[in-house]
N, C-alpha and C positions, 0 to 999 in steps of 0.2 A: 768314379770313386765309389767305394763300398760304404755301407752303413750297417750298424748293428741295431736291431730292435729287440726289446724285451717286453713281454706281456706277463705281468706278475699276477697270475690268477689265484683263485682261492685254494686250489689243490695242486696246481702245476705251474711251472715257469716255462714259458715258450720263448726261445731265443732264436732270432732269424738273421740271416745274412741277406742284405738287400743290395742289388745292383740295378741302378736306375729305378724302374718301377716294378722290378721283378724280385720275388722272394726266391732265392736260388738254393738256400739250404736252411734247415730248421732243426732245432734240438728241443726235446721236451724232458724236463726233469722235475722231481718233486719240489713243491714249495718248501722253503726252509723255515717252516713255521716254528720249529722247536729250537732254532739256533739263536744265539745272542745277536745283538745288533751288529757288532763288528764281524762276527762269523758269517752272518747272512749277506752282508755287503760283499765280502770276499767270495762267497758262494756265487753270487750273481756275476762278479767279475770273472770267475773261472768259467762259467757257462759262456760268457762272451768270448773269452780267449780261445775256446774250442773251435770257434768259427772264423776267427780272424786269420786271413790268408795274406795280408799285406796291409798297406796304408788304408786307414778308414777315415771317413769324413766326420763321423760323430756317432753318438749312441742316443737313441730315443727310447723312452720307457713309459709304459702305461701301468699305473698302480691303482688298485681298487680302494681308493681312500681320498680324503681331502688333500689337495696338493697346492702349495704355493708355487705356481708354474714359473714365476719370474726368478725365484731363488732356488727352485728345484728341491723344495723341502716337502717330505711326506709326513703327514700327521696321522697317528692312531690307525695304522693299517690293521684291520681286523684279522687278516690271514697270517700276520707275523706279529704276535703279541709284544715282542721286544721293540717294535717300531712305534715309539711315542712321538718322537720328533727327529727325523732322519734327514740330514743334509746330503741327500743322495747325489745331487748334481756335483757338489763340491768334492765329495768322497771319490766318485768315479772319475771326475776330471783329473784329480791328483794321481790316480792310478794309471790312466790311459793317455793323458795329455791331449785329449780331443774334446770338442764341445759335447756336452750332455744336456738333453732336455727331458723334463719329466712332466707328465700330465695324468689326469684321471683316465682309467682304462676305457670307460664308456665314451669319453671324448675322443680317444684314439680310434675307437670303432667308427664313430660318426665321421671323423676326419678322413679315415681311410675309405669309407664308403663314398664320400664326396669326391675325393681325388682319384680313386681307382676302381670303384665298384658300381653297384646299382644306382647309387645316388649321384653319379657323375653329371647327369644332365641338369641338376637342380642347384640353384644358388641359395635356397632356403629350405632346410630339411632338418628333421630330427631322427637320429638313429637310436633305436631302443633295443637293448639286449634282454632277452627273456631266458633266464637260467635260474641259478640258485637265488638270484635277486633280480630286480628290475632296474637296470641302469640306462642312462640316456645321455646323449651328447647333442649339442645344438649348433647348427651352421646357419649363420645369418649373413646374407649378402656375400656369400662365398668365403666367409671367414669363420674360423672356430670361435665360438663365444664361450669364454671361460666363466664369466662372472668374476667376483672378487677372489674366490677360493676354489675355482674349477668345479663349483657345485651348481652351476646354472641349470643343469639338466636332471637334477635329482627328483624327478617327478614321481618316482616310486615311493617317495616318503610323504607325498601329499595325502592328507586324510581322505579316506574312502570307506563308506559304511562304518563298521565298528573298529576298523584298523587303519591300514593305509593301502595304497594301490599295490605295493610289492607283495603284500600278504595274499592278494587275490590274483595277481598277474605275474606270478613266477612259479617255480616248482613247489613253493609253499602251499599253493592252492591244492595240489594233488596230495601233498603230505597231510594236510590238516582236514580237508573235506572229503577226500576220496580214499584215504588210507592206502595210497600207492605212490608211485613216483611218476614223473612226467615221462621218463623213458619207457616204463612199463605200460602206461596208458597209451603211448604212441604205438607200441608194439601190438597191443590188443585192438586198438582202433584200426590199424592197418589190416588186421585179420578179420575185421568186420564185427567186432564185439559191440553189441548194442549199448551196454552200460558205458563203455569207454567212449563211444561216440557222443553220448549224452554229456559226459564229463567235459569233453572238448567243446561241445556246444555252449555249455555254461561258462567255461573259461573264455570263450570268444565274446560273450555278453559283457563280462568284466573288462576285457580289453577294449571293447567299444566305448565304455565309459572313460577309459584311459585316453583313447584317441580324442574324445571330446575335450578332455582337460588340456591336451596338447594343442588342439585347435584354438581354444580360448586364450592360452598363454603365449603361443608362438606363431600361430597361423602359418604353418609351413606349406610349401608346395608338395612335399613328400614326407612320408614316414617310412623308414626302412627297419624291418625287424631283423634281429640277429640273435645269436645265442642258441643253445641246444633246443629249446622249445619251438623255435621258429620253423623247424623241419615239419612240424605238424600243422602248418598254416592251412592246408586244404581242409583240415577238420574243424578249424575255427573261423575261417574266412567269412562264411555266410552269416553266422550269428553276430560276428563283430560288426559287419557292415549294417546289419539290421538295427543294432543298438545305436549306431551313429545317425540313423535317419531322422531322429527328432532334434538334431542340432538346429538351433534357431536360424542359422545363416546357410540356407541350402546352396547358394552359389559357391560357398566355401567347400561344401561337401562334394559338389559336382567336379570341382577342379582338383580335389585332393588325389594324390597317387599314394597307394600303400603297397609296398614292395617287400620282398624278402632278399636278404643278402645272398649273393651267388659267388662271392669271392672268398676262397679259403684263406684263413689267417689274415683277414683284412685289418684287424687291429694292429698287427705287426707292421703292415704297410703304413697305417696311420701314425704309429709311433715313430717310424723312420722319417716320415714327412715333417715331424717336429723340427728336424735338423734342416735348416735352410742353406 
């Protein structure tokens, strides 16, 4: 039986058709940021209909927002200003007549990594997306841990230095401190540019502090990096590990696995797995 998965990103909506554990087809369309609430819901429904080829088991959705996962309600989605309180599960179930499950997008990433990706061997892991922001999802004893409002992994919002971790551990770091973008810094570092390599080295030091915060709060077996900036892992790996070395529990550090996602569109697979 097929499933539909939707990853509602900041600038794009990715919609996938999943058969078993395989993503067989995908569509990418602009995020409906300027549409009304009703118009944007029908926009998502239309993207799903483009892929439906027969009976589907359900629809799983990852949204970059606080979500009432039980009721499928999305609150205050920053990428769609009209979404203040959207009963997305109810709306889409009425349109399609199949079960709909909604969760935070970073949670979908972590869930997908645990079930289908690099994090598959581990029962306790944290999946962290490094991109425009710093999102995270938490897997505890083989189950996705939502907290009360799917916000259990919002470690990017923890206070760090004069701001929070997200300010130093996302593309914001390159924008505010390097006057460039993560994409450009990656291109230059790949070409051997000394200044860009130093930028990634400092970025890794900040990420090492984030890793220690994760160890104190969740003590996972593994951390899996995802998102656009994770491609630069070879440039920040050494400084990240160096920053972790003063963690007070060295046995924890020795056992920790830090990995990079290798599964394309794993968030879509995670969203589809919300449908049981």
